[in-house]
LOTOR-215157 format. One line per 2 residues: for each residue y, x, z of C-alpha. Coordinates in pm, 1 decimal. Layout:
N
Y:X:Z; ...
//
This chain:
320
260.2:-2081.2:-3832.0; 633.8:-2106.0:-3885.7
883.8:-1866.2:-3727.7; 986.2:-2137.6:-3479.2
626.2:-2182.7:-3370.3; 580.1:-1808.3:-3325.8
901.3:-1787.4:-3122.0; 797.6:-2083.8:-2907.2
454.4:-1928.6:-2844.3; 608.4:-1594.1:-2749.6
852.0:-1760.9:-2508.6; 577.5:-1966.5:-2343.1
351.7:-1660.5:-2321.6; 625.5:-1452.4:-2156.0
713.5:-1740.5:-1922.1; 352.0:-1782.8:-1810.1
308.8:-1407.5:-1757.2; 640.0:-1392.8:-1569.3
539.9:-1670.2:-1330.8; 203.1:-1509.8:-1252.8
336.2:-1155.5:-1213.5; 631.0:-1297.8:-1018.8
396.7:-1449.9:-760.9; 239.0:-1109.3:-699.6
579.1:-940.8:-682.9; 689.8:-1216.0:-447.7
400.3:-1142.4:-211.8; 490.5:-771.5:-211.0
854.2:-853.1:-140.1; 756.1:-1095.6:136.2
581.4:-815.7:324.6; 887.9:-593.7:302.4
1114.1:-888.9:383.3; 910.2:-952.1:697.6
970.8:-598.2:817.4; 1340.6:-588.2:737.6
1408.1:-948.3:838.8; 1275.0:-906.3:1192.0
1340.0:-540.4:1270.1; 1606.6:-432.5:1018.1
1386.4:-133.2:935.4; 1435.8:27.7:593.7
1079.8:127.2:506.5; 1054.5:348.5:199.2
682.5:395.8:265.0; 605.9:31.6:184.9
493.1:111.3:-169.7; 255.3:378.8:-42.9
114.0:145.4:220.6; 49.6:-92.9:-68.3
-131.8:194.6:-240.2; -359.5:222.0:64.6
-427.1:-148.9:29.4; -530.7:-94.1:-332.4
-768.9:186.3:-239.3; -904.9:-16.6:53.9
-987.2:-294.1:-192.4; -1145.4:-44.7:-431.7
-1364.1:113.3:-163.0; -1470.7:-221.2:-18.2
-1591.0:-346.2:-355.4; -1654.6:-45.3:-581.1
-1648.7:281.1:-382.8; -1877.3:184.9:-94.1
-1998.0:-137.1:-255.3; -1986.3:-326.4:75.4
-1885.3:-652.3:-94.3; -2072.7:-597.2:-422.3
-2327.4:-863.8:-321.0; -2052.3:-1127.9:-363.7
-2038.9:-1065.3:-736.6; -1779.2:-930.8:-973.8
-1554.7:-1236.8:-947.7; -1544.3:-1331.2:-577.6
-1602.7:-979.6:-439.4; -1272.5:-818.5:-549.7
-1067.7:-1114.8:-422.7; -1237.2:-1104.6:-81.8
-1189.5:-725.9:-75.4; -816.1:-767.9:-144.9
-785.4:-1018.1:140.6; -980.5:-790.3:377.6
-745.7:-504.0:290.6; -485.2:-700.7:487.0
-647.1:-662.9:832.5; -722.4:-295.8:761.6
-359.5:-221.2:679.7; -240.4:-441.7:965.9
-404.9:-199.2:1207.9; -252.0:100.1:1026.5
90.7:-63.1:1019.5; 72.6:-172.1:1384.3
0.8:177.9:1514.1; 231.8:345.7:1264.1
515.4:142.2:1407.4; 402.3:191.1:1765.6
380.2:568.9:1753.2; 631.5:658.7:1480.2
876.4:396.0:1357.7; 941.8:251.8:1703.6
1086.5:587.9:1808.2; 1383.2:542.4:1573.0
1442.8:168.0:1608.9; 1552.2:-88.6:1864.9
1697.3:-11.6:2205.3; 1603.0:357.4:2181.1
1868.8:417.4:1916.9; 2121.5:149.0:2014.5
2468.4:295.2:2006.7; 2367.6:597.9:1803.3
2538.1:674.8:1473.8; 2412.5:435.1:1208.1
2202.4:252.3:1471.7; 1908.6:477.0:1383.1
1905.8:390.6:1012.3; 1951.1:754.7:911.4
1645.5:852.3:1114.6; 1452.7:557.7:970.4
1527.1:671.6:616.5; 1411.6:1027.7:683.7
1103.9:914.4:876.7; 981.7:657.7:623.5
1048.3:894.8:333.8; 843.5:1155.8:518.3
561.2:906.2:573.8; 574.7:817.4:204.6
539.7:1182.3:102.8; 251.2:1234.2:344.7
69.8:927.3:213.4; 126.2:1024.3:-149.5
9.2:1382.6:-114.1; -263.4:1293.6:133.7
-385.8:1031.2:-111.8; -385.2:1291.9:-386.7
-609.0:1516.0:-173.9; -844.4:1239.5:-58.2
-860.2:1010.4:-363.2; -781.5:1252.7:-645.0
-533.1:1213.2:-927.8; -752.8:1023.8:-1173.5
-654.9:655.0:-1209.0; -917.7:406.4:-1094.4
-952.4:32.9:-1140.3; -1164.3:-253.6:-1015.0
-1377.0:-390.2:-1294.8; -1394.3:-766.0:-1290.5
-1463.7:-1021.4:-1564.9; -1141.3:-1197.3:-1468.1
-921.7:-911.6:-1588.8; -1070.8:-921.3:-1938.8
-1072.3:-1297.3:-1991.0; -809.8:-1567.1:-2018.0
-751.7:-1938.9:-1980.5; -617.1:-2097.5:-2298.0
-341.9:-2354.4:-2248.6; -248.5:-2583.4:-2531.8
-206.4:-2632.1:-2816.2; 149.0:-2749.8:-2743.7
280.8:-2781.5:-3099.3; 32.2:-2936.0:-3333.7
-275.3:-2713.3:-3348.6; -91.8:-2382.1:-3339.3
104.3:-2296.7:-3022.7; -130.8:-2175.9:-2748.2
-75.7:-1971.2:-2433.2; -330.0:-1720.4:-2301.5
-325.9:-1677.8:-1922.1; -508.7:-1378.7:-1775.2
-759.5:-1505.2:-1518.4; -713.3:-1212.5:-1278.1
-337.8:-1274.4:-1267.3; -394.0:-1648.3:-1232.8
-625.2:-1607.0:-933.9; -392.9:-1343.5:-786.4
-97.4:-1580.5:-817.0; -291.6:-1858.5:-644.5
-394.4:-1630.8:-356.4; -36.2:-1500.9:-328.6
105.0:-1851.8:-291.8; -160.6:-1937.4:-32.7
-85.0:-1623.5:171.4; 290.8:-1692.7:167.1
232.7:-2052.4:282.8; 6.1:-1934.1:565.7
263.9:-1670.4:666.1; 545.4:-1927.6:664.3
343.3:-2164.8:884.1; 248.5:-1877.7:1114.8
611.2:-1771.8:1163.7; 750.2:-2122.6:1207.9
468.7:-2307.3:1390.1; 283.9:-2061.8:1616.4
384.7:-1922.2:1952.7; 366.3:-1562.1:1826.7
569.4:-1652.4:1518.9; 843.2:-1807.9:1729.1
844.1:-1498.3:1948.9; 894.3:-1288.6:1635.7
1188.1:-1507.5:1534.9; 1338.4:-1481.3:1881.8
1306.7:-1101.3:1874.7; 1474.0:-1099.1:1533.9
1761.7:-1327.0:1635.3; 1848.7:-1158.1:1964.5
1617.0:-895.1:2105.7; 1805.3:-870.5:2436.7
1788.5:-1246.4:2499.4; 1421.4:-1241.6:2399.3
1356.5:-980.4:2668.4; 1518.4:-1204.4:2929.5
1291.7:-1489.0:2813.8; 986.6:-1276.5:2889.1
900.8:-1181.4:2532.2; 753.1:-836.1:2480.6
993.7:-732.4:2203.6; 824.4:-398.2:2137.4
489.4:-570.3:2083.9; 656.8:-832.0:1863.2
797.8:-553.1:1646.5; 456.7:-384.5:1623.8
301.9:-713.3:1510.6; 580.5:-782.5:1259.3
543.6:-438.3:1104.3; 166.1:-478.9:1089.8
192.6:-821.9:925.9; 446.4:-696.9:672.4
216.4:-407.5:586.7; -88.2:-636.2:562.7
83.0:-884.0:330.1; 191.4:-609.4:91.4
-159.4:-458.0:106.6; -311.2:-790.3:-1.9
-67.6:-799.0:-293.4; -172.8:-444.8:-386.0
-539.5:-539.1:-371.3; -479.0:-832.9:-604.7
-286.2:-613.6:-849.4; -572.6:-361.6:-839.0
-805.0:-618.5:-1000.7; -626.6:-576.3:-1335.5
-400.4:-269.7:-1303.5; -524.2:95.2:-1290.8
-377.0:289.0:-999.6; -350.5:636.7:-846.0
-189.9:779.3:-528.3; 164.2:767.7:-670.6
144.3:404.5:-780.2; 367.1:298.3:-490.0
667.8:454.4:-660.8; 630.9:201.7:-942.1
659.4:-94.3:-706.6; 880.6:2.6:-411.9
1203.0:-35.7:-612.7; 1083.9:-376.9:-731.8
1019.5:-474.2:-368.6; 1366.1:-376.8:-250.7
1530.5:-542.9:-549.0; 1340.2:-863.6:-470.5
1432.7:-856.1:-101.9; 1800.3:-801.8:-182.3
1798.6:-1072.5:-450.5; 1640.7:-1321.0:-211.0
1871.9:-1228.2:75.3; 1816.2:-984.8:360.2
1643.8:-1148.8:655.4; 1485.8:-1421.0:441.3
1107.4:-1418.1:406.6; 1085.2:-1710.3:164.7
1391.7:-1578.4:-14.9; 1208.2:-1247.2:-65.0
923.7:-1434.6:-236.1; 1163.6:-1608.9:-474.0
1339.5:-1278.4:-534.9; 1008.9:-1127.2:-644.8
941.5:-1431.2:-860.3; 1277.5:-1387.1:-1036.4
1203.7:-1019.7:-1101.1; 867.0:-1105.8:-1256.6
1027.1:-1364.6:-1483.0; 1311.0:-1134.8:-1590.3
1071.8:-846.7:-1652.3; 838.7:-1046.3:-1875.2
1104.9:-1250.4:-2055.7; 1296.6:-931.3:-2137.2
1005.9:-819.5:-2356.4; 1116.1:-1081.5:-2608.2
1429.9:-883.0:-2688.6; 1374.5:-536.4:-2538.3
1103.4:-269.0:-2575.3; 864.2:-250.9:-2282.5
1021.1:77.3:-2163.9; 1345.7:-108.5:-2086.7
1197.0:-385.5:-1872.1; 1336.2:-234.6:-1551.8
1678.1:-210.7:-1715.0; 1683.4:-589.1:-1753.1
1578.9:-627.4:-1389.0; 1867.8:-421.5:-1260.9
2121.5:-586.5:-1490.1; 2029.1:-919.2:-1327.3
2021.1:-747.7:-987.8; 2374.8:-613.2:-1028.1
2503.4:-949.8:-1151.5; 2360.1:-1129.2:-849.5
2495.9:-871.0:-605.5; 2837.3:-887.6:-770.6
2853.7:-1269.1:-762.0; 2660.8:-1333.5:-439.3
2637.0:-1023.3:-215.7; 2427.8:-1201.7:49.8
2152.4:-1274.2:-202.7; 2047.3:-1597.5:-367.4
1895.0:-1748.4:-52.9; 2078.6:-1553.8:216.0
2244.8:-1858.8:368.6; 1992.5:-2131.6:315.2
1676.7:-1956.1:435.2; 1730.2:-1720.0:721.8
1448.3:-1535.5:899.6; 1174.5:-1778.5:793.4
//
């Protein structure tokens, strides 16, 4: 192979990996974007709720073996999807009994509109989940063994008989499920009665109350859905990435960067923000050591914020 062929193969390999990882990041960011877009809640516990989704997936398939009868390929994917409803319930009641006390009408007119209390509360929840997870799950990293994570689809050759791209099957399936979940979420928000109620509560909570919408319940549902979506993303990541109770710290910054890049209040924008982060992270490996991947992410992040403070999709895609 010539140097040009090697360079072309490396670029295509990084591009393919970036697109697949970006889909998973996009799903994570969509969950957080759902929460912030509708309620304007800054949730620093989102990464740790994702961690619970990863462990839920692990217990459903490996720990308790409930879904082991589905096989090593289908079982983990179904377990990741089922982690969504489990974390929806946790998110729903977490908002109802905790987060709701420092949001909405209860804190209207207070200094910072309750955002200071939200920061302290969600940071506290994050610490409880991290240390509670350490006690319950232990500190040893675990993973979900699946044939998909150790095999690849070969694309090509693209240049004679030499340039080929290897696509990890676990990431490929995860990307496909991520896109499907985002499409279903978009249709739910824009086409269903509950989704339109969520949009109304986001646009003007006081007017929504006058229209007979239970705004508090809408917020509970939105928080639960945002938690569930991120949990599904965590379950999909768990099929190829070892994790432990502090894994949320590795992803929460990526989530917020993606939401800001896409534009606050934009669900679809959050997905594209996550996609951009995945692409930048993987493409940066062509010129930077792996330890500096996050540096490349935040260079792009700062450039976007400097040139377009509202985010890339802040105007064009609002609250959907």
